[in-house]
Biopython code that builds the backbone (N, CA, C, O; Angstrom):
import numpy as np
from Bio.PDB.StructureBuilder import StructureBuilder

atoms = [
    (1, "MET", "N", (28.386, 6.364, -8.341)),
    (1, "MET", "CA", (27.167, 6.839, -9.018)),
    (1, "MET", "C", (26.594, 8.208, -8.271)),
    (1, "MET", "O", (26.373, 8.210, -7.059)),
    (2, "HIS", "N", (26.396, 9.261, -9.030)),
    (2, "HIS", "CA", (25.804, 10.479, -8.487)),
    (2, "HIS", "C", (24.490, 10.300, -7.980)),
    (2, "HIS", "O", (23.733, 9.608, -8.660)),
    (3, "MET", "N", (24.036, 10.829, -6.831)),
    (3, "MET", "CA", (22.902, 10.704, -6.199)),
    (3, "MET", "C", (21.652, 10.847, -7.072)),
    (3, "MET", "O", (20.689, 10.096, -6.918)),
    (4, "GLY", "N", (21.679, 11.793, -7.966)),
    (4, "GLY", "CA", (20.522, 11.915, -8.933)),
    (4, "GLY", "C", (20.434, 11.049, -10.131)),
    (4, "GLY", "O", (19.438, 11.003, -10.853)),
    (5, "GLU", "N", (21.500, 10.377, -10.307)),
    (5, "GLU", "CA", (21.729, 9.351, -11.330)),
    (5, "GLU", "C", (20.722, 8.177, -11.356)),
    (5, "GLU", "O", (20.539, 7.525, -10.328)),
    (6, "LEU", "N", (20.085, 7.896, -12.465)),
    (6, "LEU", "CA", (19.121, 6.873, -12.450)),
    (6, "LEU", "C", (19.768, 5.529, -12.909)),
    (6, "LEU", "O", (20.507, 5.445, -13.890)),
    (7, "LYS", "N", (19.399, 4.437, -12.064)),
    (7, "LYS", "CA", (19.947, 3.181, -12.427)),
    (7, "LYS", "C", (18.673, 2.282, -12.770)),
    (7, "LYS", "O", (17.759, 2.149, -11.957)),
    (8, "LEU", "N", (18.669, 1.686, -13.998)),
    (8, "LEU", "CA", (17.585, 0.831, -14.241)),
    (8, "LEU", "C", (17.932, -0.794, -14.084)),
    (8, "LEU", "O", (18.990, -1.273, -14.492)),
    (9, "GLU", "N", (17.003, -1.482, -13.507)),
    (9, "GLU", "CA", (17.379, -2.908, -13.247)),
    (9, "GLU", "C", (16.214, -3.607, -14.041)),
    (9, "GLU", "O", (15.038, -3.350, -13.783)),
    (10, "ASN", "N", (16.561, -4.432, -14.942)),
    (10, "ASN", "CA", (15.426, -5.132, -15.710)),
    (10, "ASN", "C", (15.395, -6.646, -15.272)),
    (10, "ASN", "O", (16.392, -7.307, -14.983)),
    (11, "TYR", "N", (14.151, -7.068, -15.270)),
    (11, "TYR", "CA", (13.855, -8.322, -14.871)),
    (11, "TYR", "C", (13.045, -8.987, -15.987)),
    (11, "TYR", "O", (11.910, -8.608, -16.273)),
    (12, "PHE", "N", (13.634, -9.932, -16.569)),
    (12, "PHE", "CA", (12.929, -10.616, -17.704)),
    (12, "PHE", "C", (13.052, -12.205, -17.448)),
    (12, "PHE", "O", (14.016, -12.718, -16.881)),
    (13, "PHE", "N", (12.141, -12.781, -17.857)),
    (13, "PHE", "CA", (12.086, -14.352, -17.781)),
    (13, "PHE", "C", (11.750, -14.829, -19.230)),
    (13, "PHE", "O", (10.979, -14.192, -19.948)),
    (14, "ASP", "N", (12.343, -15.939, -19.608)),
    (14, "ASP", "CA", (12.058, -16.623, -21.017)),
    (14, "ASP", "C", (10.606, -17.058, -20.868)),
    (14, "ASP", "O", (10.350, -17.820, -19.936)),
    (15, "GLY", "N", (9.714, -16.698, -21.607)),
    (15, "GLY", "CA", (8.285, -17.042, -21.540)),
    (15, "GLY", "C", (8.085, -18.488, -21.516)),
    (15, "GLY", "O", (7.174, -18.955, -20.831)),
    (16, "GLN", "N", (8.915, -19.297, -22.257)),
    (16, "GLN", "CA", (8.728, -20.701, -22.061)),
    (16, "GLN", "C", (9.190, -21.390, -20.788)),
    (16, "GLN", "O", (8.657, -22.405, -20.339)),
    (17, "SER", "N", (10.182, -20.785, -20.264)),
    (17, "SER", "CA", (10.565, -21.470, -18.765)),
    (17, "SER", "C", (9.648, -20.803, -17.699)),
    (17, "SER", "O", (9.447, -21.314, -16.597)),
    (18, "GLU", "N", (9.142, -19.704, -18.080)),
    (18, "GLU", "CA", (8.056, -19.131, -17.010)),
    (18, "GLU", "C", (6.830, -20.121, -16.842)),
    (18, "GLU", "O", (6.232, -20.306, -15.782)),
    (19, "LYS", "N", (6.557, -20.717, -18.032)),
    (19, "LYS", "CA", (5.358, -21.687, -17.835)),
    (19, "LYS", "C", (5.776, -22.982, -17.357)),
    (19, "LYS", "O", (4.941, -23.725, -16.842)),
    (20, "LYS", "N", (7.097, -23.361, -17.486)),
    (20, "LYS", "CA", (7.516, -24.627, -17.101)),
    (20, "LYS", "C", (7.779, -24.512, -15.595)),
    (20, "LYS", "O", (7.189, -25.296, -14.852)),
    (21, "ASP", "N", (8.644, -23.567, -15.067)),
    (21, "ASP", "CA", (8.785, -23.615, -13.744)),
    (21, "ASP", "C", (8.014, -22.566, -12.898)),
    (21, "ASP", "O", (8.299, -22.434, -11.708)),
    (22, "ASN", "N", (7.199, -21.938, -13.387)),
    (22, "ASN", "CA", (6.230, -20.971, -12.779)),
    (22, "ASN", "C", (6.865, -20.009, -11.732)),
    (22, "ASN", "O", (6.332, -19.744, -10.655)),
    (23, "LYS", "N", (8.003, -19.538, -12.138)),
    (23, "LYS", "CA", (8.631, -18.605, -11.251)),
    (23, "LYS", "C", (8.008, -17.187, -11.198)),
    (23, "LYS", "O", (7.491, -16.724, -12.215)),
    (24, "LYS", "N", (8.044, -16.487, -10.042)),
    (24, "LYS", "CA", (7.580, -15.066, -10.004)),
    (24, "LYS", "C", (8.591, -14.196, -9.342)),
    (24, "LYS", "O", (9.361, -14.628, -8.485)),
    (25, "LEU", "N", (8.575, -12.905, -9.774)),
    (25, "LEU", "CA", (9.292, -11.891, -9.185)),
    (25, "LEU", "C", (8.467, -11.354, -7.842)),
    (25, "LEU", "O", (7.388, -10.777, -7.970)),
    (26, "ILE", "N", (9.072, -11.597, -6.547)),
    (26, "ILE", "CA", (8.415, -11.087, -5.357)),
    (26, "ILE", "C", (9.209, -9.888, -4.722)),
    (26, "ILE", "O", (10.437, -9.833, -4.788)),
    (27, "LEU", "N", (8.513, -9.017, -4.162)),
    (27, "LEU", "CA", (9.141, -7.967, -3.339)),
    (27, "LEU", "C", (8.429, -8.105, -1.996)),
    (27, "LEU", "O", (7.201, -8.093, -1.919)),
    (28, "VAL", "N", (9.226, -8.236, -0.949)),
    (28, "VAL", "CA", (8.669, -8.282, 0.425)),
    (28, "VAL", "C", (9.282, -7.027, 1.268)),
    (28, "VAL", "O", (10.498, -6.855, 1.355)),
    (29, "ILE", "N", (8.363, -6.202, 1.855)),
    (29, "ILE", "CA", (8.657, -5.042, 2.433)),
    (29, "ILE", "C", (8.118, -5.192, 3.917)),
    (29, "ILE", "O", (7.083, -5.825, 4.127)),
    (30, "TYR", "N", (8.812, -4.618, 4.909)),
    (30, "TYR", "CA", (8.402, -5.033, 6.168)),
    (30, "TYR", "C", (8.655, -3.862, 7.197)),
    (30, "TYR", "O", (9.597, -3.098, 6.985)),
    (31, "ASP", "N", (7.925, -3.708, 8.201)),
    (31, "ASP", "CA", (8.093, -2.892, 9.335)),
    (31, "ASP", "C", (7.847, -3.688, 10.670)),
    (31, "ASP", "O", (6.696, -3.795, 11.094)),
    (32, "ILE", "N", (8.872, -4.227, 11.314)),
    (32, "ILE", "CA", (8.636, -4.971, 12.479)),
    (32, "ILE", "C", (9.190, -4.454, 13.743)),
    (32, "ILE", "O", (10.396, -4.263, 13.900)),
    (33, "VAL", "N", (8.179, -4.202, 14.761)),
    (33, "VAL", "CA", (8.563, -3.333, 15.877)),
    (33, "VAL", "C", (9.672, -4.025, 16.712)),
    (33, "VAL", "O", (10.695, -3.422, 17.037)),
    (34, "ASP", "N", (9.442, -5.232, 17.023)),
    (34, "ASP", "CA", (10.339, -5.892, 17.975)),
    (34, "ASP", "C", (11.762, -6.363, 17.439)),
    (34, "ASP", "O", (11.790, -7.025, 16.402)),
    (35, "ASN", "N", (12.907, -6.059, 18.081)),
    (35, "ASN", "CA", (14.176, -6.409, 17.414)),
    (35, "ASN", "C", (14.269, -7.959, 17.243)),
    (35, "ASN", "O", (14.751, -8.447, 16.221)),
    (36, "LYS", "N", (13.790, -8.724, 18.283)),
    (36, "LYS", "CA", (14.108, -10.192, 18.309)),
    (36, "LYS", "C", (13.208, -10.826, 16.978)),
    (36, "LYS", "O", (13.688, -11.655, 16.206)),
    (37, "ARG", "N", (12.057, -10.370, 16.884)),
    (37, "ARG", "CA", (11.069, -10.804, 15.904)),
    (37, "ARG", "C", (11.600, -10.419, 14.524)),
    (37, "ARG", "O", (11.590, -11.246, 13.613)),
    (38, "ARG", "N", (12.107, -9.066, 14.335)),
    (38, "ARG", "CA", (12.701, -8.524, 13.151)),
    (38, "ARG", "C", (13.793, -9.541, 12.748)),
    (38, "ARG", "O", (13.761, -10.132, 11.669)),
    (39, "TYR", "N", (14.760, -9.714, 13.674)),
    (39, "TYR", "CA", (15.797, -10.599, 13.336)),
    (39, "TYR", "C", (15.404, -12.014, 12.721)),
    (39, "TYR", "O", (15.844, -12.468, 11.665)),
    (40, "LYS", "N", (14.507, -12.618, 13.566)),
    (40, "LYS", "CA", (13.904, -13.856, 13.086)),
    (40, "LYS", "C", (13.355, -13.846, 11.685)),
    (40, "LYS", "O", (13.668, -14.671, 10.826)),
    (41, "PHE", "N", (12.440, -12.764, 11.508)),
    (41, "PHE", "CA", (11.917, -12.470, 10.201)),
    (41, "PHE", "C", (13.129, -12.467, 9.054)),
    (41, "PHE", "O", (13.153, -13.165, 8.040)),
    (42, "VAL", "N", (14.006, -11.614, 9.432)),
    (42, "VAL", "CA", (15.101, -11.396, 8.323)),
    (42, "VAL", "C", (15.751, -12.732, 7.943)),
    (42, "VAL", "O", (15.941, -13.045, 6.768)),
    (43, "LYS", "N", (16.093, -13.530, 9.019)),
    (43, "LYS", "CA", (16.616, -14.866, 8.805)),
    (43, "LYS", "C", (15.821, -15.708, 7.890)),
    (43, "LYS", "O", (16.312, -16.349, 6.961)),
    (44, "PHE", "N", (14.580, -15.675, 8.195)),
    (44, "PHE", "CA", (13.573, -16.475, 7.447)),
    (44, "PHE", "C", (13.518, -16.151, 5.940)),
    (44, "PHE", "O", (13.539, -17.020, 5.069)),
    (45, "VAL", "N", (13.444, -14.816, 5.708)),
    (45, "VAL", "CA", (13.369, -14.267, 4.307)),
    (45, "VAL", "C", (14.533, -14.309, 3.539)),
    (45, "VAL", "O", (14.469, -14.324, 2.310)),
    (46, "GLU", "N", (15.688, -14.330, 4.202)),
    (46, "GLU", "CA", (17.020, -14.495, 3.523)),
    (46, "GLU", "C", (17.079, -15.895, 2.850)),
    (46, "GLU", "O", (17.824, -16.080, 1.888)),
    (47, "LYS", "N", (16.304, -16.868, 3.350)),
    (47, "LYS", "CA", (16.434, -18.181, 2.671)),
    (47, "LYS", "C", (15.684, -18.157, 1.301)),
    (47, "LYS", "O", (15.852, -19.062, 0.484)),
    (48, "PHE", "N", (14.836, -17.078, 1.065)),
    (48, "PHE", "CA", (14.099, -16.986, -0.244)),
    (48, "PHE", "C", (14.757, -16.093, -1.218)),
    (48, "PHE", "O", (14.759, -16.381, -2.415)),
    (49, "GLY", "N", (15.330, -14.995, -0.749)),
    (49, "GLY", "CA", (15.836, -13.865, -1.664)),
    (49, "GLY", "C", (17.013, -13.070, -1.057)),
    (49, "GLY", "O", (17.759, -13.524, -0.190)),
    (50, "PHE", "N", (17.100, -11.880, -1.583)),
    (50, "PHE", "CA", (18.254, -10.952, -1.261)),
    (50, "PHE", "C", (17.691, -9.746, -0.772)),
    (50, "PHE", "O", (16.620, -9.357, -1.239)),
    (51, "ARG", "N", (18.317, -9.067, 0.164)),
    (51, "ARG", "CA", (18.011, -7.757, 0.614)),
    (51, "ARG", "C", (18.374, -6.802, -0.295)),
    (51, "ARG", "O", (19.546, -6.772, -0.672)),
    (52, "VAL", "N", (17.468, -5.908, -0.770)),
    (52, "VAL", "CA", (17.741, -4.689, -1.685)),
    (52, "VAL", "C", (17.729, -3.342, -0.923)),
    (52, "VAL", "O", (18.139, -2.328, -1.488)),
    (53, "GLN", "N", (17.280, -3.309, 0.319)),
    (53, "GLN", "CA", (17.177, -2.122, 1.180)),
    (53, "GLN", "C", (17.050, -2.770, 2.631)),
    (53, "GLN", "O", (16.933, -3.982, 2.811)),
    (54, "LYS", "N", (17.086, -1.838, 3.620)),
    (54, "LYS", "CA", (17.125, -2.314, 5.057)),
    (54, "LYS", "C", (15.816, -3.059, 5.266)),
    (54, "LYS", "O", (15.854, -4.075, 5.961)),
    (55, "SER", "N", (14.651, -2.659, 4.734)),
    (55, "SER", "CA", (13.458, -3.289, 5.070)),
    (55, "SER", "C", (12.843, -3.869, 3.760)),
    (55, "SER", "O", (11.622, -3.888, 3.606)),
    (56, "ALA", "N", (13.666, -4.319, 2.864)),
    (56, "ALA", "CA", (13.086, -4.825, 1.522)),
    (56, "ALA", "C", (13.858, -6.033, 1.011)),
    (56, "ALA", "O", (15.082, -6.049, 1.140)),
    (57, "PHE", "N", (13.262, -6.967, 0.482)),
    (57, "PHE", "CA", (13.877, -8.267, -0.182)),
    (57, "PHE", "C", (13.218, -8.431, -1.453)),
    (57, "PHE", "O", (12.011, -8.224, -1.584)),
    (58, "GLU", "N", (13.983, -8.804, -2.406)),
    (58, "GLU", "CA", (13.594, -9.291, -3.664)),
    (58, "GLU", "C", (13.949, -10.703, -3.853)),
    (58, "GLU", "O", (14.958, -11.155, -3.311)),
    (59, "MET", "N", (13.054, -11.554, -4.712)),
    (59, "MET", "CA", (13.347, -12.842, -4.847)),
    (59, "MET", "C", (12.581, -13.174, -6.158)),
    (59, "MET", "O", (11.605, -12.519, -6.525)),
    (60, "ILE", "N", (13.108, -14.283, -6.869)),
    (60, "ILE", "CA", (12.554, -14.896, -8.004)),
    (60, "ILE", "C", (12.334, -16.458, -7.591)),
    (60, "ILE", "O", (13.225, -17.307, -7.552)),
    (61, "ILE", "N", (11.164, -16.625, -7.336)),
    (61, "ILE", "CA", (10.922, -17.983, -6.625)),
    (61, "ILE", "C", (9.649, -18.684, -7.535)),
    (61, "ILE", "O", (8.939, -17.991, -8.263)),
    (62, "SER", "N", (9.499, -19.902, -7.410)),
    (62, "SER", "CA", (8.521, -20.747, -7.942)),
    (62, "SER", "C", (7.206, -20.694, -6.997)),
    (62, "SER", "O", (7.304, -20.345, -5.821)),
    (63, "GLU", "N", (6.040, -21.039, -7.548)),
    (63, "GLU", "CA", (4.772, -20.928, -6.795)),
    (63, "GLU", "C", (4.837, -21.755, -5.585)),
    (63, "GLU", "O", (4.190, -21.337, -4.625)),
    (64, "SER", "N", (5.449, -22.773, -5.455)),
    (64, "SER", "CA", (5.484, -23.806, -4.315)),
    (64, "SER", "C", (6.396, -23.000, -3.196)),
    (64, "SER", "O", (5.995, -22.929, -2.034)),
    (65, "VAL", "N", (7.583, -22.425, -3.585)),
    (65, "VAL", "CA", (8.491, -21.747, -2.639)),
    (65, "VAL", "C", (7.535, -20.615, -2.147)),
    (65, "VAL", "O", (7.390, -20.471, -0.933)),
    (66, "TYR", "N", (6.895, -19.829, -2.994)),
    (66, "TYR", "CA", (6.011, -18.621, -2.650)),
    (66, "TYR", "C", (5.019, -19.080, -1.519)),
    (66, "TYR", "O", (4.813, -18.368, -0.537)),
    (67, "SER", "N", (4.464, -20.201, -1.687)),
    (67, "SER", "CA", (3.515, -20.720, -0.722)),
    (67, "SER", "C", (4.084, -20.947, 0.606)),
    (67, "SER", "O", (3.394, -20.747, 1.606)),
    (68, "ARG", "N", (5.483, -21.412, 0.700)),
    (68, "ARG", "CA", (6.012, -21.672, 1.843)),
    (68, "ARG", "C", (6.541, -20.263, 2.683)),
    (68, "ARG", "O", (6.719, -20.128, 3.893)),
    (69, "LEU", "N", (6.704, -19.364, 1.680)),
    (69, "LEU", "CA", (7.156, -17.982, 2.208)),
    (69, "LEU", "C", (6.067, -17.435, 2.981)),
    (69, "LEU", "O", (6.187, -17.111, 4.163)),
    (70, "VAL", "N", (4.745, -17.309, 2.146)),
    (70, "VAL", "CA", (3.590, -16.617, 2.809)),
    (70, "VAL", "C", (3.000, -17.475, 4.043)),
    (70, "VAL", "O", (2.378, -16.911, 4.943)),
    (71, "ALA", "N", (3.215, -18.802, 4.039)),
    (71, "ALA", "CA", (2.790, -19.568, 5.204)),
    (71, "ALA", "C", (3.615, -19.228, 6.284)),
    (71, "ALA", "O", (3.093, -19.160, 7.397)),
    (72, "GLY", "N", (4.782, -19.008, 6.155)),
    (72, "GLY", "CA", (5.855, -18.867, 7.287)),
    (72, "GLY", "C", (5.655, -17.485, 7.975)),
    (72, "GLY", "O", (5.745, -17.379, 9.198)),
    (73, "ILE", "N", (5.389, -16.454, 7.182)),
    (73, "ILE", "CA", (5.371, -15.065, 7.724)),
    (73, "ILE", "C", (4.407, -14.934, 9.003)),
    (73, "ILE", "O", (4.864, -14.427, 10.027)),
    (74, "PRO", "N", (3.172, -15.354, 8.959)),
    (74, "PRO", "CA", (2.356, -15.178, 10.077)),
    (74, "PRO", "C", (2.848, -15.817, 11.219)),
    (74, "PRO", "O", (2.442, -15.377, 12.294)),
    (75, "ARG", "N", (3.709, -16.852, 11.231)),
    (75, "ARG", "CA", (4.176, -17.614, 12.478)),
    (75, "ARG", "C", (5.282, -16.797, 13.099)),
    (75, "ARG", "O", (5.733, -17.165, 14.183)),
    (76, "ILE", "N", (5.771, -15.686, 12.487)),
    (76, "ILE", "CA", (6.797, -14.834, 13.024)),
    (76, "ILE", "C", (6.275, -13.503, 13.602)),
    (76, "ILE", "O", (6.652, -13.097, 14.701)),
    (77, "ILE", "N", (5.394, -12.836, 12.828)),
    (77, "ILE", "CA", (5.054, -11.542, 13.047)),
    (77, "ILE", "C", (3.806, -11.469, 14.162)),
    (77, "ILE", "O", (3.169, -12.478, 14.466)),
    (78, "GLU", "N", (3.566, -10.281, 14.676)),
    (78, "GLU", "CA", (2.429, -9.931, 15.565)),
    (78, "GLU", "C", (1.541, -8.886, 14.880)),
    (78, "GLU", "O", (1.895, -8.357, 13.826)),
    (79, "SER", "N", (0.566, -8.639, 15.395)),
    (79, "SER", "CA", (-0.484, -7.679, 14.792)),
    (79, "SER", "C", (0.053, -6.280, 14.682)),
    (79, "SER", "O", (-0.342, -5.582, 13.748)),
    (80, "GLU", "N", (1.065, -5.727, 15.698)),
    (80, "GLU", "CA", (1.670, -4.612, 15.570)),
    (80, "GLU", "C", (2.676, -4.383, 14.366)),
    (80, "GLU", "O", (3.114, -3.276, 14.051)),
    (81, "ASP", "N", (2.966, -5.512, 13.772)),
    (81, "ASP", "CA", (3.972, -5.549, 12.629)),
    (81, "ASP", "C", (3.158, -5.191, 11.376)),
    (81, "ASP", "O", (1.928, -5.175, 11.332)),
    (82, "ASN", "N", (4.050, -4.886, 10.291)),
    (82, "ASN", "CA", (3.420, -4.626, 9.008)),
    (82, "ASN", "C", (4.328, -5.348, 7.952)),
    (82, "ASN", "O", (5.516, -5.035, 7.881)),
    (83, "VAL", "N", (3.829, -6.249, 7.181)),
    (83, "VAL", "CA", (4.635, -7.039, 6.162)),
    (83, "VAL", "C", (3.747, -7.011, 4.920)),
    (83, "VAL", "O", (2.567, -7.351, 5.000)),
    (84, "ARG", "N", (4.334, -6.583, 3.696)),
    (84, "ARG", "CA", (3.651, -6.659, 2.520)),
    (84, "ARG", "C", (4.401, -7.529, 1.586)),
    (84, "ARG", "O", (5.627, -7.430, 1.540)),
    (85, "VAL", "N", (3.804, -8.323, 0.881)),
    (85, "VAL", "CA", (4.443, -9.216, -0.145)),
    (85, "VAL", "C", (3.792, -9.024, -1.511)),
    (85, "VAL", "O", (2.615, -9.340, -1.690)),
    (86, "TYR", "N", (4.556, -8.507, -2.477)),
    (86, "TYR", "CA", (4.198, -8.110, -3.815)),
    (86, "TYR", "C", (4.567, -9.264, -4.764)),
    (86, "TYR", "O", (5.656, -9.835, -4.715)),
    (87, "ARG", "N", (3.600, -9.563, -5.616)),
    (87, "ARG", "CA", (3.901, -10.465, -6.722)),
    (87, "ARG", "C", (3.904, -9.647, -8.043)),
    (87, "ARG", "O", (2.864, -9.120, -8.439)),
    (88, "LEU", "N", (5.119, -9.538, -8.749)),
    (88, "LEU", "CA", (5.162, -8.581, -9.747)),
    (88, "LEU", "C", (5.123, -9.278, -11.142)),
    (88, "LEU", "O", (5.307, -10.494, -11.204)),
    (89, "PRO", "N", (4.913, -8.616, -12.147)),
    (89, "PRO", "CA", (4.848, -9.237, -13.547)),
    (89, "PRO", "C", (6.207, -9.892, -13.714)),
    (89, "PRO", "O", (7.200, -9.580, -13.056)),
    (90, "VAL", "N", (6.156, -10.942, -14.766)),
    (90, "VAL", "CA", (7.250, -11.656, -15.074)),
    (90, "VAL", "C", (8.368, -10.885, -15.739)),
    (90, "VAL", "O", (9.544, -11.250, -15.720)),
    (91, "SER", "N", (7.908, -9.775, -16.337)),
    (91, "SER", "CA", (8.994, -8.835, -16.790)),
    (91, "SER", "C", (8.768, -7.424, -16.380)),
    (91, "SER", "O", (7.654, -6.924, -16.539)),
    (92, "GLY", "N", (9.724, -6.766, -15.876)),
    (92, "GLY", "CA", (9.463, -5.466, -15.418)),
    (92, "GLY", "C", (10.806, -4.565, -15.273)),
    (92, "GLY", "O", (11.890, -5.046, -15.604)),
    (93, "GLU", "N", (10.719, -3.475, -14.855)),
    (93, "GLU", "CA", (11.946, -2.541, -14.785)),
    (93, "GLU", "C", (11.751, -1.834, -13.498)),
    (93, "GLU", "O", (10.683, -1.305, -13.189)),
    (94, "VAL", "N", (12.881, -1.842, -12.709)),
    (94, "VAL", "CA", (13.025, -0.944, -11.553)),
    (94, "VAL", "C", (13.888, 0.108, -11.689)),
    (94, "VAL", "O", (15.022, -0.065, -12.136)),
    (95, "ALA", "N", (13.389, 1.409, -11.281)),
    (95, "ALA", "CA", (14.267, 2.624, -11.402)),
    (95, "ALA", "C", (14.717, 2.742, -9.894)),
    (95, "ALA", "O", (13.944, 2.694, -8.938)),
    (96, "ALA", "N", (15.982, 2.891, -9.830)),
    (96, "ALA", "CA", (16.639, 3.015, -8.595)),
    (96, "ALA", "C", (17.619, 4.310, -8.439)),
    (96, "ALA", "O", (18.232, 4.698, -9.434)),
    (97, "TRP", "N", (17.747, 4.897, -7.338)),
    (97, "TRP", "CA", (18.729, 6.234, -7.092)),
    (97, "TRP", "C", (19.369, 5.753, -5.876)),
    (97, "TRP", "O", (18.852, 4.893, -5.163)),
    (98, "GLY", "N", (20.566, 6.339, -5.620)),
    (98, "GLY", "CA", (21.332, 6.212, -4.476)),
    (98, "GLY", "C", (22.136, 5.132, -4.300)),
    (98, "GLY", "O", (22.247, 4.365, -5.256)),
    (99, "SER", "N", (22.781, 4.874, -3.192)),
    (99, "SER", "CA", (23.685, 3.793, -2.966)),
    (99, "SER", "C", (23.012, 2.501, -2.842)),
    (99, "SER", "O", (21.815, 2.434, -2.560)),
    (100, "GLU", "N", (23.730, 1.493, -3.041)),
    (100, "GLU", "CA", (23.346, 0.041, -2.942)),
    (100, "GLU", "C", (23.605, -0.357, -1.511)),
    (100, "GLU", "O", (24.607, 0.098, -0.960)),
    (101, "LEU", "N", (22.764, -1.192, -0.836)),
    (101, "LEU", "CA", (22.985, -1.727, 0.378)),
    (101, "LEU", "C", (24.159, -2.543, 0.270)),
    (101, "LEU", "O", (24.232, -3.363, -0.645)),
    (102, "THR", "N", (25.225, -2.392, 1.226)),
    (102, "THR", "CA", (26.290, -3.129, 1.319)),
    (102, "THR", "C", (26.291, -3.947, 2.514)),
    (102, "THR", "O", (27.011, -4.945, 2.547)),
    (103, "GLU", "N", (25.521, -3.615, 3.553)),
    (103, "GLU", "CA", (25.618, -4.187, 4.883)),
    (103, "GLU", "C", (24.877, -5.668, 4.656)),
    (103, "GLU", "O", (23.760, -5.786, 4.151)),
    (104, "LYS", "N", (25.560, -6.578, 5.041)),
    (104, "LYS", "CA", (25.014, -8.034, 4.837)),
    (104, "LYS", "C", (24.221, -8.488, 5.917)),
    (104, "LYS", "O", (23.242, -9.183, 5.648)),
    (105, "ASP", "N", (24.523, -8.164, 7.297)),
    (105, "ASP", "CA", (23.786, -8.513, 8.373)),
    (105, "ASP", "C", (23.031, -7.343, 8.881)),
    (105, "ASP", "O", (23.450, -6.214, 8.625)),
    (106, "GLU", "N", (21.978, -7.511, 9.564)),
    (106, "GLU", "CA", (21.173, -6.389, 10.113)),
    (106, "GLU", "C", (21.745, -6.126, 11.563)),
    (106, "GLU", "O", (21.945, -7.060, 12.340)),
    (107, "VAL", "N", (21.963, -4.986, 11.842)),
    (107, "VAL", "CA", (22.444, -4.510, 13.181)),
    (107, "VAL", "C", (21.357, -4.232, 14.202)),
    (107, "VAL", "O", (20.478, -3.390, 14.017)),
    (108, "ILE", "N", (21.462, -4.981, 15.287)),
    (108, "ILE", "CA", (20.412, -4.865, 16.353)),
    (108, "ILE", "C", (20.986, -4.374, 17.633)),
    (108, "ILE", "O", (21.866, -5.036, 18.183)),
    (109, "ILE", "N", (20.567, -3.295, 18.132)),
    (109, "ILE", "CA", (21.173, -2.823, 19.318)),
    (109, "ILE", "C", (20.130, -3.039, 20.324)),
    (109, "ILE", "O", (19.038, -2.528, 20.074)),
    (110, "ILE", "N", (20.257, -3.697, 21.413)),
    (110, "ILE", "CA", (19.467, -3.950, 22.502)),
    (110, "ILE", "C", (19.892, -3.184, 23.804)),
    (110, "ILE", "O", (19.254, -3.335, 24.845)),
]
sb = StructureBuilder()
sb.init_structure("model")
sb.init_model(0)
sb.init_chain("A")
sb.init_seg("    ")
for serial, (resi, resn, name, xyz) in enumerate(atoms, 1):
    if name == "N":
        sb.init_residue(resn, " ", resi, " ")
    sb.init_atom(name, np.array(xyz, "f"), 0.0, 1.0, " ", f" {name:<3s}", serial, name[0])
structure = sb.get_structure()
């Protein structure tokens, strides 16, 4: 893919199943200062979704799983860290450019 080439990713839920299982599209972005905390945070968030950039995860999860996610984050981070969790509409479009993340594990150098 050429760097300037636009790639669209669509997220659509069946309206009926949306009401039944109450799933949401969630985006988690983070900036965690400490390497050990960042590694612990990544391992925690990987249980819920998949990494789309070095500091960003996407997930499609139910309301109860979302509650577990947001309850667990404050147990890991400190006040110097920054974590944002976005609940996105049930259907949407993501415009993306550049290479896809291929690295599975985060590299931490101490």
